[in-house]
Backbone as CSV, one residue per row, in Angstrom:
resi,resn,N_x,N_y,N_z,CA_x,CA_y,CA_z,C_x,C_y,C_z
1,MET,13.026,-0.330,8.618,11.941,-0.586,8.690,10.939,0.038,6.971
2,LYS,10.270,-1.569,6.823,9.797,-1.285,5.135,8.598,-0.623,5.711
3,LYS,8.235,-0.115,4.456,6.538,0.514,4.142,5.761,-0.670,3.131
4,LEU,5.030,-0.478,3.591,3.439,-0.942,2.388,2.227,0.267,2.596
5,VAL,1.318,0.143,1.443,0.529,0.725,1.375,-1.096,-0.129,1.420
6,ALA,-1.765,0.108,1.928,-2.947,-0.467,2.450,-3.956,0.456,2.218
7,VAL,-5.415,-0.101,2.156,-6.672,0.493,2.188,-7.200,0.640,3.869
8,SER,-6.881,1.749,4.317,-7.639,2.571,5.274,-8.933,3.323,5.230
9,PRO,-9.986,3.532,6.241,-10.983,3.651,6.427,-10.531,5.542,6.741
10,VAL,-11.201,6.964,5.769,-10.706,8.058,6.070,-11.208,8.397,7.219
11,GLY,-10.010,9.017,8.263,-9.911,9.568,9.338,-9.320,8.608,10.557
12,GLN,-8.947,7.673,9.829,-8.474,6.474,10.928,-7.570,5.789,10.114
13,GLN,-6.455,6.772,9.606,-5.317,5.949,8.827,-4.449,5.452,9.614
14,PHE,-4.598,4.990,10.705,-3.858,4.196,11.116,-4.249,2.666,11.282
15,PHE,-5.471,2.611,10.732,-5.899,1.303,10.131,-5.616,1.106,9.390
16,TYR,-5.394,-0.307,8.784,-5.327,-0.396,7.471,-6.024,-1.638,7.432
17,ASN,-6.392,-2.399,6.055,-7.007,-3.820,6.043,-5.874,-4.712,5.433
18,ARG,-5.733,-5.897,6.321,-4.954,-6.505,5.928,-4.597,-7.198,4.534
19,ALA,-5.681,-7.745,3.831,-5.977,-8.121,2.498,-5.442,-7.377,1.354
20,THR,-5.623,-5.830,1.484,-4.966,-4.692,0.770,-3.724,-4.460,1.031
21,ALA,-3.056,-5.030,1.721,-1.968,-4.657,1.929,-0.630,-4.765,0.920
22,HIS,0.309,-3.963,0.350,1.235,-3.951,-0.129,2.380,-4.176,-0.070
23,ALA,3.702,-4.728,-0.259,4.358,-4.179,0.007,5.415,-2.587,-0.915
24,VAL,6.008,-1.915,-0.415,5.994,-0.751,-1.920,7.743,-0.306,-0.965
25,PRO,8.474,-0.296,-2.412,10.025,0.732,-1.918,10.073,1.935,-1.331
26,VAL,10.803,2.274,-0.552,10.673,3.256,1.177,10.917,3.856,0.083
27,SER,11.725,4.957,-1.373,12.009,5.504,-2.263,10.552,6.136,-2.847
28,SER,9.931,5.235,-3.335,8.397,5.485,-3.895,7.387,5.699,-3.041
29,ALA,6.910,4.759,-1.839,5.892,4.843,-1.412,4.943,6.187,-1.632
30,GLU,5.277,7.397,-1.259,4.300,8.791,-1.456,3.637,8.388,-3.177
31,LYS,5.049,8.103,-3.543,4.086,8.296,-5.074,3.284,7.459,-5.436
32,ILE,3.754,6.271,-5.138,2.737,5.019,-5.261,1.533,5.397,-4.870
33,CYS,1.135,5.617,-3.355,0.192,5.800,-3.016,-0.801,7.027,-2.966
34,ALA,-0.536,7.603,-3.816,-0.926,9.084,-4.037,-1.175,9.126,-5.448
35,ALA,-0.700,7.960,-6.521,-1.266,7.365,-8.040,-2.200,6.522,-7.541
36,LEU,-2.410,5.190,-6.663,-3.623,4.905,-6.163,-4.792,5.588,-5.936
37,ASN,-4.832,6.232,-5.110,-5.696,7.519,-4.647,-6.201,8.193,-5.862
38,ALA,-5.147,8.794,-6.704,-6.145,9.742,-8.127,-6.603,8.587,-8.864
39,ALA,-6.148,7.066,-8.874,-6.644,6.535,-9.972,-8.292,5.398,-9.279
40,GLY,-8.599,6.165,-7.629,-9.300,5.421,-7.140,-9.228,3.606,-7.205
41,TYR,-7.935,3.491,-7.370,-8.072,1.802,-7.243,-8.417,1.222,-6.124
42,LYS,-9.625,0.046,-6.796,-9.989,-0.509,-5.230,-10.670,-0.264,-4.258
43,LEU,-11.205,1.405,-4.571,-11.641,2.096,-3.180,-13.111,2.109,-3.281
44,LYS,-13.633,2.081,-2.174,-14.937,2.059,-1.905,-15.397,3.225,-1.334
45,PRO,-16.365,3.907,-1.008,-16.292,5.156,-0.300,-16.077,5.342,0.911
46,GLY,-15.466,6.186,1.416,-14.620,6.253,2.940,-12.969,6.010,2.718
47,GLU,-12.633,5.012,1.813,-11.733,4.690,1.565,-10.556,5.412,0.998
48,VAL,-9.158,5.223,1.418,-8.518,5.885,0.714,-6.945,5.240,1.136
49,TRP,-5.903,5.009,0.327,-4.656,4.302,0.313,-4.037,5.101,1.039
50,THR,-3.023,4.690,2.056,-2.459,5.281,2.765,-1.004,4.462,3.272
51,VAL,0.070,5.516,3.325,1.538,4.660,3.598,1.643,4.483,5.027
52,HIS,2.168,3.216,5.039,2.336,2.922,6.563,3.824,1.711,7.536
53,ASP,4.027,2.441,8.349,5.472,2.015,8.628,5.635,0.236,8.555
54,CYS,6.303,-0.361,8.764,6.244,-2.228,9.061,7.838,-2.722,9.200
55,GLY,7.556,-3.272,10.123,8.861,-4.251,10.266,8.761,-5.482,9.866
56,ALA,10.189,-5.989,9.766,9.785,-7.345,9.352,9.076,-8.337,10.099
57,TYR,8.870,-8.187,11.193,7.435,-9.177,11.870,6.399,-9.236,11.366
58,GLU,6.000,-8.018,10.760,4.785,-7.912,10.833,4.230,-7.513,8.861
59,MET,5.208,-7.994,8.332,5.500,-8.490,7.387,5.109,-10.139,6.791
60,GLU,5.437,-10.477,7.897,5.449,-12.011,7.880,3.774,-12.285,7.856
61,TYR,3.182,-11.724,8.567,1.445,-11.916,9.423,0.880,-10.891,8.344
62,THR,1.480,-10.265,7.139,0.579,-9.951,6.516,0.289,-10.305,4.865
63,SER,-0.905,-9.930,4.106,-0.061,-10.421,2.725,0.653,-9.541,2.295
64,ALA,1.321,-8.853,2.529,2.178,-7.696,2.209,3.577,-8.308,1.725
65,GLY,3.408,-9.490,2.188,4.897,-10.344,1.766,4.824,-10.852,0.414
66,PHE,3.936,-10.832,0.012,3.331,-11.431,-1.351,2.916,-10.692,-1.973
67,GLN,2.664,-9.471,-1.768,1.775,-8.767,-2.637,3.090,-7.634,-3.015
68,ARG,3.003,-6.683,-4.087,4.253,-5.759,-4.215,3.526,-4.790,-5.670
69,PHE,3.741,-3.681,-5.319,3.893,-2.485,-6.156,5.056,-2.109,-6.536
70,GLY,4.963,-1.194,-7.378,6.351,-0.751,-7.885,6.318,0.587,-9.187
71,ILE,7.401,1.076,-9.317,7.060,2.282,-9.980,8.066,1.585,-11.121
72,ARG,7.944,2.012,-12.117,8.799,1.612,-13.284,7.983,3.109,-14.755
73,GLN,9.601,3.477,-15.085,9.012,4.491,-16.083,7.853,5.751,-15.420
74,GLY,7.743,5.643,-14.297,6.410,6.836,-14.040,5.150,6.239,-13.868
75,ARG,5.204,4.726,-14.572,3.428,4.192,-13.903,4.048,2.771,-12.946
76,VAL,2.450,3.442,-12.259,2.280,2.312,-11.149,2.088,0.900,-11.298
77,TYR,3.253,-0.613,-10.986,2.674,-2.064,-11.420,2.484,-2.794,-10.266
78,ALA,1.610,-3.912,-10.227,1.635,-4.703,-9.427,2.116,-5.803,-9.843
79,VAL,2.335,-6.591,-8.650,3.373,-7.688,-9.114,2.995,-8.745,-7.740
80,ARG,2.518,-9.832,-8.482,2.004,-10.835,-7.279,2.693,-12.132,-7.491
81,CYS,3.530,-12.356,-6.050,4.259,-13.563,-6.424,3.699,-14.985,-5.802
């Protein structure tokens, strides 16, 4: 099972905006999500970054297959393919 982080409405974290989906390493998904929320990265009022489980079939239909976040030396960085 893979992980992705995406913007979700507050109180409805089981939904996510497909355009904001980014693949993340399973081991640091929670850290990345916390850092994005703390910085308010690309969030509108009433939105929050959330970690979602994602099967390989779902990665094909989201932009998460092309957008990625990672952590290097304690800093979150974005990778666009």
